[in-house]
N, C-alpha and C positions, 0 to 999 in steps of 0.2 A: 380829360384829366381824371375825372371821377371814375371812369371805367378802368383806366390804367391802375389807379390806386386800389380798386377792388381786386384786380388781378394779382397785384403784388401781395395784398393781404392774404388772398387765397393760397398763393404760392408759399408764403411764409408759414401758414397754418399746416400745409402739407409737409414742409420741412420739419416743423415742430413735431408733428405726428410720427414722422419717420424716425426722428431721434428718440421719441418716447418709446416707440416699438422696439428700436434697437437696444435701448437701455434695458427695457423689460426682458428682452431675449437674453442679453448678457447676464442680467441679474439672476434670471431663472436657471440658466445654464450653470452659473456659479453656485447657486443654491443647491441644485440637484447634484452637482459634483461633490459638494461638501456632505450632503446627506446620503448620497448613494442611491437615491430614488431614480435618477435618470437612466442608469445603466443596469436594468433589471430584465431578466428573461423569464417568461412563464413556460413551464414544462408540464406535460400531461403524460401519465404512465399507464401501462396496461397490466391488469391483474393476471396472474397465472391461474390456470385451472388445476394445477398439479397439487398432490400431497407433498408439501415442502418439509424436508427434514430440518429439525431445529432442536437445540439442546433443552433438556429439562422439561419435556412435554411429550404427549402422544401416548402410544401403547408401550408399556414396559415389558421386558422379557425376564421371567423368573429363572435365574441361573441356579441349577440344582447340583453343581459339582461340589465335592467336598471342599472344606476350607483350605485355601492356599492353592487350589488347582484350577483356577480360571485360566483359560487359554486366550492369549492376546489375539491369535489368529481367528478363533471363533468369534470373539467379541467384535473384532473389526468387521467381520462379515455381517454381523447384525446391523452395523451402522451403515455399511456401504452397499449391501445387496437388498433389493426391495423384496423382502420375504419375512414373514412372521415366524417361520420355523416352528410353528405350532399347529397350524391348521391348513388343510388343503383348500379351504374355501376363500381365503383372503390373504393379502400380503400388505406389508407396511414397512416404513422405516423405523428403526429402533435407536433411540438415544439414551434410554434409561434401562438399567439392569436392577432388578430387585434381588437383594441378598438377605435372606433370613437365616441368621446363624444360631445354631442350637448350642446352648451351654449346659447340656444335660450332664456331662461328666464333672461339672464343677458346682453342683448344687450345694455342696457342703465344704467347699474349699476354694482358694483363689484360682483364677484362670492361669493356666500354665504359660510359661514364656514361649514354649513351642507353638501354642495356639495363637498367641499374639503375633509371633513372627509370620505365621501363615496368613493371618489377617492382612498384614502389611503387603504380602505378596499379591493378594487379591486387589488391594487398592492400587498397587503399581501396575497390575495388568489392565485394570479399568482405565487408568490414566493413559497408558500407552495406546490403548484402543480408541481413545477419544469419546468415551461414554461417561455417564455418571451413575451413582448408586442411590437407590431407595433402600435405606438401611434399617434392619430390625434385629434385635436379639431376643431370644426366648429360651425357656428351659425344656419345653416339651411340645411336640406336635402330634402326639398320639392320644387317642381317647379309647376308653373301654366301656362296654355295656355291662350290666349286672343288675343285682337286686337293690336298686336305689330308686328314689322317687322319680328321677329323670329317666331312668332305665337305659337310654342310649349312651349317656356319658356319666360315669360314676367316679366318685373320689376313691382314693387320693388321686389328684390330678398330675402332680409331679413338678410344680413350680418350686421356687426357693423362698426362704424367709427374707424379711426386709433387710436385715443386717448383711446377708450375703449379697443381695441385689445392690445395695449401696456400695459395698466394697468392689463389686465387679464394675460398676459404673465408674468408680474412681480409677480402676485399672485401665479401663477403655478410654478414659478422657484424653490422655496424650495422643493416642492413635487417631481419635476422632478429630482433635484439633489439628494434628499434623496433616491429615488427609481431607480436610473439609472442602478443599477445592474441587474434589471429585464426588462429594456427597451432595446430592440434590436436596434431600430431606431425610430426617431421622424419624422413624416411627417409635412410639414409646415402648411397646413390647414389654418384656420382662415378666409381667404379671399374667398368670393364667395360661391355659393351653393356647398354643399359637401366639402367645403374647397379646391376646385380645381382651385382657382385663375382665374376663367373665368367670369362667370356671377356675377358681383359685383356692389353694389350700391355706393361704396366709393373709389374704387381703379382703376378706369379707365376701363370701360366696352368695351372690344374689339369686342363684338358681333354686329350684325346688329341693335340691339336695342340701342346701344351707338354710339360712334364716329367711331367704326370700327378699332380702334387702341388704344394703351395705350400711353398717352402723357408722356412726360418726368417727370412732377411733380408726376404723379401716379407711375411711375417706382421708383422714389425716395421714395415715401411712402411705396411701397412694399418692397424696400430694407431695409427701417428702421424696418419694421416688421420682416424680415428675420434676420437682425442683432440682434434684441432683442431675437429672439428664439435661435440663435446660442450662445448667451451669457447665456441663461437660461439652455441650455443643456450642460452637461459636455463635455470637449474637446475630451474625448475618445469615444464619440458617434456622429454619423452623423445625419444630417437633410436632409430628402428627399424633393425635390421640384417637381412640377408636369410636367414641361417642361424643356428641355435643355436650352431654351432661358432665363428662370428665373435665371439659374446659370450664364450665360454669362453676363446678365445685372446687376447682383449683383457684380460680380468680376471686371467688367470693365465699369460700368455706363450705363445710358440709351441709349447712342449712340454706344454701343458695336456692331460690325457687326456680322451677323450670321456666317460669315466666320472666326470668331475668332479661332486662333489655340488652340489645346488642351493644357492642363497644362503640365509642364515639369515633367518627371519621378521623379526628386528629391523632388518634393512636395508631392509625394504619402505617405499617412498615417502619415504626420508630425504634425497633429492636428491643422493646420492652417485652415482658412475658405476655402481656395482652396481645401483642402483635405477632407472637411467635408460636402460640399454641394452635396448630392447624388440625386437619381432620382427614382420616382415612376410613372409608366405608368398605369393609370386606364382604358385604352382602348387598351390594348396590342393586336395586330393582328386583329384590328377591321375594318380597312380600309387602303387605300394606305398610309395615313399619320396618322393613329391611331386617327381619329377624331380630328385633329388639334394639336396633340402633337408636330409635327415638323413644325408648322406654324410660320411665322414671325408675331408677334403681334405689330410690328412697334414702333414708337416713334413720337415725335412732327414733325419730318421731313418726316414721311410717313412710308410705309411698302413695302416689296418685295412680289412678287406674288408666286414665287416657291422656297421654301427652304427645301423641304422634304429630298432630298438626302444629302444636305449640313449638316443639323442638325443631320441626322442619322449617318453620318460619324463622326461628332463631338462626339456624344454620344458613339459610338463604341470605340473610342479612350479613352475617359474619364472613361468609365464604368469599365475598368480593375482595377481601384483603388477606386471604389465607391460601396456602397450598392445599388443594383438595385432590384426592386420588383414591384408588382402591381397586376393587374387582367385583364382577358379578359372581353369584354363587349358586343360583338355582333358576332353572328355566320354567318352572311351573307357574310363576306369576305372569301368566300370559292371558290376554294381549297387552296388559299394562306395560310390560318391559319391552314391547316391540317398537318398531319405527312408527312415526306418525303417518297416517291419521289413526291407525289401529291402537297404538299405545302412546306413551309419552316419554320415551327414552331420551330423545334429544332435548325436549323441553326441560326435563329434570337436570340433565347435564348443564344446560345453560343457566338454570335458576340457581344451581349450587356450584357453578364455576369450576367444573372439573378440568384438571390439567393432565391427568394420566389415569390409565386403566391397564389391567393385566391383559396381555395379548392372548393368553392361552387358557384362561379360566374365567367364567365358565364358557366353553366353546359352543355349547348349545345356544346360549344367548347371543354371543358374538356372531355366530354363523347365521342366526336369524337376521341380524342387522345387514349382513352381506346379501342374503337372499331377498330381503325386502327392499333393498336399495338405498338405505341411509348410511351404510358403513363408510362410503367415500366421504360424506360430509362429516361424520364423526372423526375420521382420521385427520381431516383438515382442521377441524375446529377444537379438538382437545387442547387445552391450554390456550396459548396466544397464536394468532395468525395476523401478521402486520402487513398491510397492503399500502404501498405508496401511491397516492392519488395524484397529487399536484405539488409543484414547488415553484416558488418565485425566488430566483437567485441572481446575485450581482454578476455582471460580466467583467467589471474592472474595479480595482480598488488599490489603494496605496498601502505599503507595508506599515504596520503599526496602527493603522486606522480601524475604526469600527465598521462593521458591515452587518446589514440586516438580512436574516433568512426567514422565509415563510414557507413552511412545509406542512402539507396536509396528508395525514395518514388515516387508516381505518383498521381497527382491530376487529376482525370478523371471527375471532375465536371465542371460546367460552369463558376465558379468564385472562388476566394480565400476567406478565412474567412475575413469578413470586420471589425470585432471588435478585438482589441488586446487581447491576452491571452498568458501566458507563455508556453514554450515547455521545458519539464524536462526529464532528464535521472534519473530514480528512481531506487535505490538499496534497496532491502528488504532482511533482514537477514532470511535465510531459517529455522533457529531454533527458534528465539524469535520474529520474525516479525517486528523488529525495522526498520524504514525507513529513508533513506537519499535521499534528492532531490537535484539534481544539475541542475541549470537553464542553458539552452543552449543559445547561442548568436543569433540564427536564429530568424527571425520575421515571424510568421505564416501568417500574412496578405500578405506577399509577396510569399506565396506558390501558385503561379499562376497556371492555368491549364497547365498540362504537367509534365515533370520530375522535381523532387525536390531532392536536395542532401544535407545531413547533414554531413559535414566533419569538425569535431571540435576536439580540444584538451582540455580536461577538467581535473581539478585537484580534486582528491578524498579528502574528509575532513580528517584532521589530526587525529581527534578524533574517526574515524570509527574503530570498533572492527575487529579483525581478524575473518575470517569465510567465509562461502559460501553465496553468495548473488544472488538472482534472479533479472534480469534486466527488467525494464519496460520503456515504453515511456508514459509520462503523459502530457496532454494538458488541464489543468483545466481552469475554468473561470478566467477572468482577475480581478474580484473583490474578495477580501479576504472573503467577506460574503458568497460566493458561491463556494469557492475553494475545500471544502470538500463535495460537493454535486455531486455524480457521474453523475446525469442526466444533469449536465451542462458541463461535460467534453466531449472532442472530441473522438469519437470512430473510429478506423481504419476500413476500409472496407475489412477485412481479416477474414479467417476462424480460429476460435478457439483462438483468441488473447485477446478478450475483457473480462475484469474482472468486472462484473457489481457491485459488492459490493464495489469496491474501485474507479472505474472510470479510471482504468489504463489499458494500452495495453501491454500484455506480449510480450517480445522479444524472448521467448522460449530459454533462455540462462542463464547459471549460471556463475558467476565470483568469483574467490577466492581472498580474501584480506588477505595478509600475511606480 
């Protein structure tokens, strides 16, 4: 009897254990069904070794045609043919065109309606071709030598007085606003030869031909011009200035010290003036201070003698949140402007977060990069280069329910994308091709060099039909006028993910909606 009772007890315990296990399994399955954790697939992706064409970054092409005469056919060729069209030594994709417009004929009068109409033609051509513009206006690009302290460049220089400049900016404002979708960035220009804010007849000449410094009154005049331009350019676009001190003196006045601390991170990309005054260096790697780029141009109290390292550090810190570009201008600063380990070309591009450079000037410098072997890396890394590493994605979900996505990327470029654009999880019905776009909360401008994680919970539309959906990552242009143009969408630097017809990046994953 005792033995039989023990067997019954043991049998009962086994039944209880089975029931407990069954209940646990049912509970866990129900829990995972509700949370979405049970039906998740992990995917690993392969990085491409190619130079990937992408908007608003890379080497730009300086178009030299007269105003209004840009050719759509030639511009398209820049974007679609792997060729720099400027050097026999190297080739690259082009997504940016530099346009420096001369207002020489209007230094004492308004810009003519004919000139403005021709400007619109150029914007239309660039839009048709799928490119964007780095835009600058100036009054002269000619210099003359003579009997002056500088000898090589003598006054009068040929720019225009403040009243004329402000009136011209007011005239250009409607065109800039209307065409800001195809403007990558606007460079300040207007002041001085080439619009580089140095040799100027009206805004305080800091050269040996003038006072040798910029007086407070001239800084105020310069700030007034920059303020007018910031107002003319939409808030989602940046204005690049020629030296970091121009930024300092605008934000904090003529007496701002060169030791001014960089802006707080919280100001990054908030569309304030602080977040919109960016930088272009037209003598990148040309000398120890890039031909005066990091010089103190003084104020009415005087000027400092050595500010190169101070202003470099300032720019390194600020440039993480700004659009930085320019061109090389002299090959004599060698080996410093060479590839590593002989020089520090790529190290400086990374430290100052360069997004674009001139493809055709100075070719002696650029050709050295090709010959020394670092050009391919420079082409890949100018601006952003987004690589998809891994994704954890749901395999099934109900309409109207939330779903978690976990995507790991890496930005191997020198900079983050500087203009705003949406990041979307895109669902496409595998049968009828209908598309649903879910905008993610992430800000692509803050995809800084290094690891990037997208860990978000998104809700599927209630109206989505049951069926199988292919998943994509979409990063279209920030302007609705260009959002259906694949050439303006960001392409991931991966093998086999890009769908050229739609401008979407495949995630190589199907999800069932039920």
